[in-house]
C-alpha positions as CSV (number, residue, x, y, z in Angstrom):
1,X,-29.9,5.0,-2.3
2,X,-27.2,5.2,0.3
3,X,-23.8,6.4,-0.9
4,X,-21.3,3.7,-0.1
5,X,-18.3,6.0,-0.6
6,X,-16.1,6.4,2.5
7,X,-13.8,9.3,3.0
8,X,-10.5,9.3,4.8
9,X,-9.0,12.7,5.7
10,X,-5.5,11.3,5.5
11,X,-6.1,10.3,1.9
12,X,-6.7,13.9,0.9
13,X,-3.7,15.1,2.9
14,X,-1.2,12.7,1.5
15,X,-2.3,12.0,-2.1
16,X,-0.2,14.7,-3.7
17,X,3.1,13.8,-1.9
18,X,2.5,10.1,-2.7
19,X,1.7,10.9,-6.3
20,X,5.0,12.7,-6.6
21,X,6.8,9.7,-5.2
22,X,4.9,7.3,-7.4
23,X,5.9,9.3,-10.5
24,X,9.5,8.4,-9.6
25,X,9.0,4.6,-9.5
26,X,5.9,3.4,-11.4
27,X,6.3,2.2,-15.0
28,X,4.5,4.0,-17.8
29,X,2.6,0.9,-18.8
30,X,1.6,-2.3,-17.1
31,X,-0.5,-3.5,-14.1
32,X,-0.6,-2.1,-10.6
33,X,-2.2,-3.9,-7.7
34,X,-3.3,-1.7,-4.8
35,X,-3.6,-3.7,-1.6
36,X,-5.6,-2.4,1.4
37,X,-7.1,0.3,-0.8
38,X,-9.5,1.3,2.0
39,X,-12.0,4.0,0.9
40,X,-10.9,3.8,-2.8
41,X,-10.1,7.6,-3.0
42,X,-6.4,6.9,-3.8
43,X,-7.3,4.3,-6.4
44,X,-9.5,6.8,-8.2
45,X,-7.0,9.6,-8.2
46,X,-3.9,7.5,-9.1
47,X,-5.6,5.5,-11.8
48,X,-6.5,8.9,-13.5
49,X,-3.0,10.2,-13.0
50,X,-1.4,7.0,-14.5
51,X,-3.7,6.5,-17.5
52,X,-1.3,4.0,-19.1
53,X,-1.5,1.6,-16.2
54,X,-4.2,-1.0,-15.5
55,X,-5.1,-0.3,-11.8
56,X,-6.5,-3.1,-9.7
57,X,-7.8,-1.9,-6.3
58,X,-8.4,-4.4,-3.5
59,X,-9.1,-4.8,0.2
60,X,-9.9,-7.7,2.6
61,X,-12.9,-5.9,3.9
62,X,-16.1,-6.2,1.8
63,X,-17.4,-2.9,3.0
64,X,-14.2,-1.2,1.8
65,X,-14.6,-2.9,-1.6
66,X,-18.1,-1.5,-1.7
67,X,-16.7,2.0,-1.1
68,X,-14.0,1.5,-3.8
69,X,-16.8,0.5,-6.2
70,X,-18.7,3.6,-5.4
71,X,-15.7,5.8,-6.1
72,X,-15.2,3.9,-9.4
73,X,-18.4,5.5,-10.7
74,X,-17.4,7.8,-13.5
75,X,-13.7,7.0,-13.0
76,X,-11.2,6.5,-15.8
77,X,-11.5,3.2,-17.7
78,X,-8.2,1.8,-16.5
79,X,-9.5,1.5,-12.9
80,X,-10.7,-2.1,-12.7
81,X,-13.4,-3.4,-10.4
82,X,-12.3,-3.8,-6.8
83,X,-11.4,-7.3,-5.5
84,X,-11.5,-8.9,-2.1
85,X,-7.9,-9.9,-1.4
86,X,-6.6,-11.2,1.9
87,X,-2.8,-10.9,1.8
88,X,-2.5,-14.2,3.7
89,X,-4.0,-16.0,0.7
90,X,-1.4,-18.0,-1.3
91,X,-2.8,-16.8,-4.6
92,X,-4.2,-13.3,-4.9
93,X,-5.9,-14.1,-8.2
94,X,-4.2,-11.4,-10.2
95,X,-1.5,-13.2,-12.0
96,X,1.8,-11.3,-12.5
97,X,1.8,-7.5,-11.9
98,X,4.4,-4.8,-12.5
99,X,3.9,-3.0,-9.2
100,X,2.2,-3.5,-5.9
101,X,1.0,-0.4,-3.9
102,X,0.4,-0.7,-0.1
103,X,-0.4,2.5,1.8
104,X,-0.9,2.6,5.5
105,X,-1.4,-1.1,6.0
106,X,1.7,-2.6,7.5
107,X,1.2,-0.9,10.9
108,X,-2.6,-1.3,11.0
109,X,-2.3,-5.1,10.8
110,X,-0.6,-7.9,12.7
111,X,3.1,-8.4,11.7
112,X,2.1,-11.8,10.3
113,X,0.0,-9.9,7.7
114,X,2.9,-7.7,6.9
115,X,5.1,-10.7,6.3
116,X,2.4,-12.3,4.1
117,X,2.1,-9.1,2.1
118,X,5.9,-9.1,1.4
119,X,5.9,-12.8,0.4
120,X,2.8,-12.4,-1.8
121,X,4.2,-9.3,-3.5
122,X,7.4,-11.2,-4.3
123,X,5.3,-14.0,-5.8
124,X,3.1,-11.8,-7.9
125,X,5.6,-9.2,-9.1
126,X,7.2,-9.5,-12.5
127,X,10.9,-9.6,-12.6
128,X,12.2,-6.1,-11.4
129,X,8.6,-5.2,-10.4
130,X,8.3,-2.7,-7.5
131,X,6.5,-2.8,-4.1
132,X,5.7,0.7,-2.9
133,X,5.0,1.0,0.9
134,X,3.9,4.2,2.6
135,X,3.5,5.0,6.2
136,X,5.2,5.7,9.5
137,X,8.3,3.7,10.5
138,X,10.8,3.5,13.3
139,X,14.5,3.8,12.2
140,X,17.1,1.9,14.1
141,X,14.5,0.9,16.7
142,X,13.6,4.5,17.5
143,X,10.6,6.7,16.5
144,X,11.4,9.5,14.2
145,X,9.1,12.0,15.9
146,X,7.0,12.3,19.1
147,X,3.8,12.2,16.9
148,X,4.8,8.8,15.6
149,X,5.4,7.5,19.1
150,X,1.9,8.8,20.1
151,X,0.5,7.1,17.0
152,X,2.2,3.9,17.9
153,X,0.7,3.9,21.4
154,X,-2.7,4.5,19.9
155,X,-2.4,1.7,17.4
156,X,-1.4,-0.7,20.2
157,X,-4.4,0.4,22.3
158,X,-6.6,-0.7,19.3
159,X,-4.9,-4.0,19.0
160,X,-1.6,-5.2,20.6
161,X,-0.6,-6.7,17.3
162,X,-0.6,-3.4,15.6
163,X,2.2,-0.9,15.7
164,X,4.7,1.3,13.9
165,X,7.3,-1.1,12.4
166,X,11.0,-0.9,12.5
167,X,12.2,-0.1,9.0
168,X,15.3,-2.3,9.3
169,X,13.1,-5.3,10.4
170,X,10.8,-4.7,7.4
171,X,13.8,-4.6,5.0
172,X,15.3,-7.7,6.5
173,X,12.1,-9.6,6.1
174,X,11.6,-8.2,2.5
175,X,15.1,-9.5,1.7
176,X,14.1,-13.0,2.8
177,X,11.1,-12.7,0.5
178,X,13.3,-11.8,-2.5
179,X,12.8,-8.1,-2.4
180,X,15.7,-5.6,-2.4
181,X,15.6,-2.0,-1.3
182,X,15.5,0.5,-4.2
183,X,15.1,3.7,-2.2
184,X,13.5,5.4,0.8
185,X,11.8,8.7,0.2
186,X,11.2,11.1,3.1
187,X,7.6,12.2,3.1
188,X,5.6,14.9,5.0
189,X,4.3,14.3,8.5
190,X,7.2,12.0,9.4
191,X,6.2,9.3,7.0
192,X,8.3,7.3,4.5
193,X,7.8,5.9,1.1
194,X,9.7,2.6,0.9
195,X,10.4,1.2,-2.6
196,X,11.4,-2.4,-2.9
197,X,12.2,-4.2,-6.1
198,X,11.8,-7.9,-6.9
199,X,15.2,-9.5,-7.5
200,X,15.5,-11.0,-11.0
């Protein structure tokens, strides 16, 4: 039988710094929805690290969902079956959740998908629930490192609608969706963790 598990080198590199950031903001109990979960490696690691949380991994790509399911084999019981979720859908089919996790998605998608993700998170989060975003961002319209500028150019070569987003533009759009900035956490390799909270 072919192993459907994918591996992403970046997932192994960033899992510990992201875990430390998540420990600052995730509740001890409740439900976390992970969007664009990709290979599923993060879902497995973080579900095990947060045993009191119900962890729902998802992706819009059915082959990614197959990889997540393969990584679920032997995982902790709080890691739920993977779901196909397109952030552009009006209803993600998960009801209300306490946190939404979205790693490395907003720049590897059209801006319209990022907007839909912010709107959908606001709809599905419980009062004071958190949206955790991780990735590379510009600040005040400028790249924070030459490596991020190179990455941005590469993204746009893959699809002109992709690209490193301006943090201030993301925050302004999040505000319109009903999400307020809680904190920005500096991360290794010129990345940021951006924590937004649903306004009551």
